VOKE-731012 format. One record per atom (N, C-alpha, C, O): y, z negated, x; residue in three letters. Coordinates in steps of 0.1 Angstrom, whole numbers, plus 5000, padded with zeros to 4 digits. Each point is the difference from the previous one (the first is absolute). Example, Ala and Ser with C-alpha at 12.3 -4.5 7.8 and 13.67 -1.06 7.14 Angstrom:
% residues 2
494349225132ALA;501250004991ALA;501250005009ALA;500049935010ALA;501150144986SER;501150005009SER;501149924992SER;501149995005SER;
% end
This chain:
% residues 223
814193344672MET;499750144997MET;501250084995MET;500350115003MET;500549824988ARG;501250064995ARG;501050035011ARG;500850104999ARG;499349815012TYR;500950035011TYR;499650135006TYR;500950085004TYR;497849944999LEU;499650135006LEU;500350124991LEU;500550105004LEU;499249884983LEU;500250114991LEU;501550034998LEU;500350124996LEU;500549785006ALA;501550034998ALA;500550105011ALA;501150044999ALA;498149995011CYS;500350095011CYS;499650144997CYS;500150095008CYS;499349944980PHE;499550134997PHE;501350094998PHE;501149964999PHE;498550174999ALA;501150105002ALA;500650054987ALA;499849964989ALA;501150155014THR;500850064989THR;499150054989THR;499050075002THR;501449894986LEU;499350054988LEU;500850104993LEU;501249974997LEU;498350144999ALA;500750104992ALA;500049964985ALA;499149924996ALA;501950134996PRO;499949974986PRO;498850054994PRO;499350095005PRO;500349854983LEU;498950054993LEU;500250144996LEU;501150044995LEU;497950045005CYS;500150144997CYS;498950044991CYS;498950035005CYS;501249974981ASN;499050024991ASN;500250134992ASN;499350024990ASN;501550075015LEU;500250134993LEU;499450115006LEU;500050015013LEU;499450084979GLY;499450125006GLY;501050105003GLY;501249984998GLY;498450145007LEU;500950115004LEU;500750054988LEU;501250055001LEU;498349944987SER;500650054988SER;501049914994SER;500850034991SER;499349855015GLY;500949894995GLY;499449914989GLY;500649914996GLY;498150135000GLU;499349914991GLU;499349895008GLU;499750025011GLU;500049874982PRO;499349895007PRO;498750055006PRO;499250074993PRO;500549905019ALA;498850045006ALA;498849924994ALA;500149894996ALA;498750185004ALA;498949934994ALA;499649885009ALA;499950025012ALA;499749874982GLN;499749885007GLN;498550025006GLN;499250054992GLN;500649915020PRO;498750025006PRO;499049904993PRO;500449894995PRO;498450145006SER;498949914994SER;499849885010SER;500550005011SER;498849904984ALA;499749885008ALA;499250055012ALA;500149945011ALA;499050154987LYS;499150065010LYS;500950065011LYS;499749985012LYS;501350104984GLU;500950065010GLU;500849905008GLU;500250025012GLU;500249884981ILE;500849895007ILE;499149935010ILE;500449965011ILE;498450014985GLU;499049935008GLU;499750095013GLU;499849955011GLU;500250184987SER;499850095011SER;501149995010SER;499850015012SER;501549984983LEU;501149995009LEU;500049875008LEU;500350005011LEU;499349894982ILE;499949875007ILE;498950015011ILE;500149945011ILE;498850134986ALA;498950015010ALA;500650085012ALA;499649975012ALA;501350124986GLN;500650075011GLN;501049925009GLN;500450045010GLN;499949844985LEU;500849915008LEU;499249945011LEU;500649955010LEU;498150064989ARG;499149945011ARG;500050105012ARG;499650124998ARG;500949845013SER;500150085012SER;498650015006SER;499349905001SER;500450225004PRO;498750025008PRO;500249955014PRO;499049985008PRO;502249994996ASN;500349955014ASN;499749855001ASN;500149924991ASN;499750045021LYS;500049865004LYS;501449955001LYS;500850085006LYS;499649804990PRO;501349955001PRO;500449995015PRO;499249965008PRO;502150074995PRO;500449985014PRO;500249855003PRO;500149924991PRO;500050055022LYS;500449865004LYS;501549994998LYS;500850085004LYS;499649804990VAL;501449984999VAL;500449875008VAL;500950015009VAL;498549884989ASP;500249885009ASP;501449975002ASP;500449985012ASP;500450024978GLY;501449975002GLY;500950105007GLY;501049965006GLY;498650164995LYS;500750105007LYS;499850144993LYS;499450014990LYS;501150095017ASP;499850144994ASP;498550035000ASP;499249965009ASP;500450114981ALA;498650034998ALA;499450095012ALA;500750095005ALA;498149874999GLU;499350085010GLU;498850074993GLU;499049944997GLU;501250195001TYR;499050084992TYR;498850035009TYR;500150045011TYR;498749954983PRO;498850035008PRO;499950155002PRO;500550084993PRO;498749955017ALA;499750145003ALA;499450074988ALA;499149944994ALA;501350185003GLY;499450074989GLY;500649964986GLY;499550054990GLY;501649875010TYR;500649964987TYR;500550134994TYR;500850085006TYR;498849954982ASP;500250124993ASP;501350004992ASP;500049944989ASP;501150115016SER;501350004994SER;500050084987SER;500749974990SER;498550145010GLU;499950084988GLU;499449934988GLU;500450014989GLU;498649915014ALA;499349914990ALA;501149904994ALA;500049984988ALA;500849975021GLN;501049914995GLN;501150064991GLN;500549944991GLN;499750195011LYS;500950074991LYS;499450014986LYS;500849994990LYS;497950025009ARG;499450014987ARG;500049864994ARG;500249994987ARG;499749905021VAL;500249874994VAL;501449984994VAL;500249954989VAL;500850105018ARG;501449984996ARG;500350094988ARG;500849974992ARG;498550155007THR;500250084988THR;499549934988THR;500650014989THR;498249925012ALA;499549934989ALA;500949884996ALA;500349974989ALA;500349975021PHE;501049894998PHE;501150054992PHE;500449944990PHE;500250185014SER;501150064993SER;499750034985SER;500849984992SER;498050085006ARG;499750034987ARG;499849884991ARG;500450004988ARG;499049895017LEU;499849884992LEU;501449944998LEU;500249944989LEU;500750065020ARG;501349954999ARG;500750074988ARG;500749934992ARG;499250205007ASP;500750084990ASP;499449984986ASP;500750034990ASP;498149925009LEU;499449974987LEU;500549884993LEU;500049994988LEU;500649925020GLY;500649884994GLY;499049924992GLY;498949975005GLY;501550004983LEU;499249914991LEU;498650054997LEU;499149924998LEU;500850215002ALA;498650064996ALA;498949965010ALA;498949994997ALA;501549975016ALA;499049975010ALA;499749855000ALA;499149955007ALA;501749974986PHE;499949855000PHE;498549954999PHE;499649925008PHE;499750124981PRO;498749944998PRO;499050015013PRO;499449915004PRO;500650215001GLN;499250035012GLN;500549935012GLN;499249955008GLN;502150054994LEU;500649935012LEU;499649855000LEU;499749945010LEU;500450004978LEU;499749864998LEU;498549975004LEU;499749895005LEU;499550204993GLU;498649985003GLU;499750005015GLU;498949965004GLU;502050095004HIS;499850025014HIS;500849915009HIS;500150035012HIS;500649874983VAL;500949925008VAL;499349925011VAL;500649955009VAL;498050044989ASN;499349935011ASN;499250095009ASN;499249955008ASN;501150184991ASP;499250095009ASP;500649995014ASP;501150035003ASP;498049925006ALA;500349975014ALA;499950135009ALA;500349995012ALA;499350124983ASP;499850125009ASP;501450045006ASP;501049994993ASP;498950065019TYR;501350055007TYR;500550124993TYR;499350094996TYR;502049915002SER;500750124994SER;501050065009SER;499850125003SER;501249815002MET;501050065008MET;500749905009MET;499949884998MET;500950175011THR;500849915009THR;501450044999THR;500450125000THR;500549785000GLY;501450034999GLY;500949895006GLY;499549905005GLY;501850124994ASP;500949915005ASP;500049874992ASP;500250004988ASP;499649895019GLY;500049874993GLY;501249925004GLY;500149884997GLY;501050185008GLY;501149935005GLY;500149985015GLY;500450095007GLY;499149804997ALA;499949975015ALA;498950075006ALA;500050025013ALA;499050024980THR;498850065005THR;499450094990THR;500350004989THR;498850095016ASP;499250084991ASP;499049914993ASP;499549905005ASP;500150144983VAL;499049924992VAL;499050104994VAL;500450114994VAL;498349855006ASN;499050084993ASN;500049954986ASN;500149884996ASN;499750224995ARG;500049974985ARG;498650034995ARG;499450105003ARG;500149814989SER;498750024993SER;500350084987SER;501150014996SER;497850054999VAL;500250074987VAL;500549904989VAL;500950044992VAL;498749845009GLY;500449904990GLY;501549975001GLY;500749994990GLY;499850005022SER;501449975002SER;500950124996SER;501149984995SER;498450145007VAL;500750124996VAL;500050004984VAL;501150034994VAL;497849945000CYS;500050004985CYS;500949904995CYS;500850024990CYS;499349865016PHE;500949904996PHE;501450045002PHE;500949984991PHE;499450085020TYR;501450055002TYR;500450104989TYR;501249994996TYR;498050105000LEU;500350094990LEU;500449934987LEU;500850054992LEU;498549845005LEU;500349924988LEU;501349935002LEU;500950004991LEU;499249935020ASP;501249925003ASP;501350095000ASP;501049954994ASP;498950175012ALA;501250085000ALA;500550044986ALA;501250024998ALA;497949994993GLN;500450044986GLN;500549884992GLN;500950014992GLN;498449875010LEU;500349884992LEU;501249925005LEU;500749944992LEU;499650075021THR;501149935005THR;500950105008THR;500049995012THR;500750094981PRO;500850115007PRO;501249955008PRO;500650075007PRO;499749804991TYR;501149945008TYR;499449945013TYR;500849955008TYR;497950064995GLY;499549955013GLY;499649855000GLY;500349934991GLY;498950045019ALA;499549865001ALA;501049905006ALA;499949884997ALA;501050175011ARG;500949905007ARG;501349994992ARG;500450094993ARG;500249795009SER;501249964993SER;501250085007SER;500449965011SER;500150144982ILE;501150085006ILE;501050024989ILE;499850044989ILE;501449915014VAL;501150004990VAL;500550144998VAL;500350044988VAL;499950045022SER;500550134999SER;499750085012SER;499549955010SER;500750184990GLU;499750095011GLU;500949955012GLU;499650025012GLU;501649934985ALA;500949965011ALA;499849865006ALA;500449975011ALA;499049954981GLY;499849865005GLY;498749944995GLY;499550034989GLY;500049875018ARG;498849934997ARG;500249864997ARG;501049945003ARG;498150004990ASP;500049864997ASP;500149925013ASP;499350025009ASP;501749894992PRO;500249925012PRO;498849915003PRO;499949955011PRO;499250024980ARG;498949915002ARG;498850085006ARG;498949984996ARG;501450105014GLU;498950075008GLU;499150084992GLU;498850025003GLU;501750044986ASN;499350094992ASN;498649954997ASN;499050065003ASN;500949834989PRO;498749964997PRO;499350094990PRO;500650084993PRO;498049935008LEU;499350074990LEU;500349954987LEU;500149884998LEU;499950214992ARG;500249954986ARG;498749944995ARG;498950025006ARG;501149904984PRO;498849944994PRO;499050114997PRO;500450114995PRO;498449875007ASP;499050105000ASP;499350014987ASP;499049934997ASP;501450164994TYR;499450034987TYR;498650045002TYR;499149964992TYR;500650125018PHE;498650055002PHE;499049895004PHE;498950004995PHE;501549915014GLU;499149895003GLU;499849914988GLU;498949964998GLU;502250024995ALA;499949914988ALA;499150054989ALA;499449934992ALA;500550205008HIS;499250074989HIS;498750065006HIS;499350084993HIS;500349885019GLY;498750035005GLY;499850155004GLY;498850054999GLY;502350015005PHE;499850155004PHE;499250025012PHE;499550115003PHE;500349795006PHE;499350025012PHE;498549994998PHE;499250015010PHE;500349974978ASP;498650004996ASP;499850104990ASP;500750004989ASP;498450095013SER;499950124991SER;499649954985SER;500550064991SER;498649845008LYS;499649954987LYS;501249944992LYS;500250034988LYS;500649895019SER;501149944994SER;501150104996SER;500649994990SER;499650115019SER;501050104998SER;499650094988SER;500950044992SER;497849985007GLN;499650084988GLN;500249934987GLN;500250064989GLN;499649815011LYS;500349924988LYS;501550014997LYS;500450004988LYS;500450005022TRP;501550014998TRP;500250144993TRP;500850004990TRP;498650105015TRP;500250134994TRP;499550014985TRP;500750064992TRP;498249875005GLN;499550004986GLN;501049944991GLN;500150044988GLN;500749865016SER;501049944992SER;501450075000SER;500949974992SER;499250135017HIS;501350075002HIS;499850154997HIS;501050074999HIS;497849984999ASN;499850144998ASN;500750044987ASN;499849934990ASN;500950185010GLY;500850044988GLY;501549985002GLY;500850064993GLY;499649865016LYS;501449985003LYS;500550115009LYS;499250065008LYS;502049984990SER;500650105009SER;500349945013SER;500149885002SER;500250215008LEU;500449955013LEU;501349925000LEU;500149905006LEU;500850154986ARG;501349924998ARG;499849864994ARG;500649915005ARG;498550084986GLU;499749874994GLU;499349915010GLU;500349885001GLU;498850185008LEU;499449925010LEU;501049955010LEU;500049895005LEU;500950204999GLN;501149975010GLN;500849884995GLN;500449915007GLN;500050104980ILE;500849894994ILE;499249875000ILE;500649905004ILE;498150104993GLU;499249885000GLU;500049935014GLU;500249885002GLU;499550215008VAL;499949955014VAL;501349945004VAL;500149905007VAL;501050174990LEU;501349955004LEU;500549884993LEU;500549915006LEU;499250074981GLU;500349884993GLU;499249885006GLU;500549895001GLU;498250145002TRP;499249895006TRP;500649965014TRP;500149885003TRP;500350225005THR;500649975013THR;501349924999THR;500249915008THR;500650134983ILE;501349924998ILE;499749864996ILE;500749915005ILE;498450074986ALA;499749864995ALA;499449925012ALA;500349885001ALA;498850195007ALA;499449935011ALA;501149965011ALA;499949895006ALA;501050194996GLU;501149975009GLU;500949894995GLU;500549915007GLU;499750094980ASP;500949904994ASP;499349865001ASP;500749905001ASP;498050105000ALA;499249875002ALA;500149955014ALA;499549895002ALA;501150185007LYS;500149965014LYS;501450005004LYS;500450095009LYS;500549834986PRO;501450005003PRO;500249975015PRO;499349925006PRO;501750155000GLY;500349985014GLY;499350095009GLY;500550015012GLY;498550064984ILE;499450105008ILE;500650144999ILE;500250075010ILE;500249974978TYR;500650134997TYR;501449984996TYR;500449914992TYR;500550185014SER;501449984998SER;500550054986SER;499250064993SER;502049905003LYS;500650054987LYS;500150155000LYS;499850064990LYS;500549995022GLU;500150155001GLU;498650074997GLU;500050104993GLU;499049845012GLU;498750054997GLU;499650004986GLU;499450094994GLU;500949794999HIS;499849994986HIS;500750114992HIS;499550064991HIS;501849965013ALA;500850104993ALA;499550145002ALA;500050084992ALA;499549945021TYR;499450135003TYR;498850044991TYR;499950104995TYR;499249805004LEU;498850024992LEU;500450024985LEU;499450084993LEU;501549835003ALA;500550014986ALA;500650144997ALA;499850054989ALA;500950015020SER;500650134998SER;498950114998SER;500150094992SER;498849895016ILE;498950104999ILE;499349984987ILE;499650104994ILE;500249785002LEU;499349974986LEU;500950064989LEU;499550064991LEU;501849925010ASP;500950064990ASP;499950154999ASP;500050064990ASP;499950005022LYS;499950155001LYS;498750044993LYS;500050104993LYS;498949835010LEU;498750044994LEU;500149984985LEU;499450094993LEU;501149815002ARG;500049974986ARG;500850104992ARG;499750034989ARG;501450035017THR;500850094993THR;499650155003THR;500550094993THR;498649935016SER;499550135003SER;498750044992SER;499349914996SER;500550215003LYS;498850054993LYS;498950045011LYS;498950024996LYS;501549975016GLU;499150055011GLU;499749885009GLU;500949915002GLU;497950095005PRO;499849905010PRO;500850035013PRO;500550115002PRO;499649795006LEU;500650025013LEU;499150085009LEU;498849994999LEU;501850085011GLU;499150085009GLU;499449905010GLU;500549895002GLU;498350145003PRO;499349915010PRO;501049975012PRO;500850085003PRO;499049805002HIS;500849965011HIS;499650085012HIS;498950055001HIS;502049965009ARG;499950085011ARG;499749925013ARG;500649895002ARG;498650175007HIS;499649935012HIS;500150105012HIS;500350114998HIS;499349845013ILE;500150085012ILE;498750075004ILE;499950075009ILE;499049904983PHE;498750065003PHE;499450074988PHE;499749944990PHE;500250195011ALA;499450084989ALA;499850145005ALA;500650055010ALA;498450024983PRO;499950145003PRO;501350084997PRO;500050125002PRO;
% end
């Protein structure tokens, strides 16, 4: 699941200021739930079968624009949307179709909700990448999966995680996830390079000295 989600698209920085420059009013839980409901596409999913998507007759592109608008609004809410997103990680309803790398991929509402969480909590991405100019020579293995280890793919388990983490800032959560990832990589010597360890350590150092969280990681698939 994380491999597919790692192919999601460009995320804009969080934007929580109103036109006056004052912090925008946070939406209610009911309003966030409404946005998540709008992630459910009224369309039938296209056929993908390991190739470019074949959209069925009558596929409503305008309806998909509304789905993507809801996606963008949830993305910009950041931490405020976490409780409701966690409740919907098992939602199998069709949401959208996008570039999955070698082929197009259909995304469920649950996978979209998880992606929105993942992009905020692991802003350095799921794959082992030393820098923009070079990649880990060990075929870019996926990093240890904090989300699987903490039951994020089950809505009940993920909500228990939130109960124990509610009240923490996004920066604090990013530090926790990164510290766990570094420790998990240290427990598997020979898989991750020294360069990769140094890369993650530099991100952690930046987070610890900064007052702000890191921006969500960027992908090739997004509204």
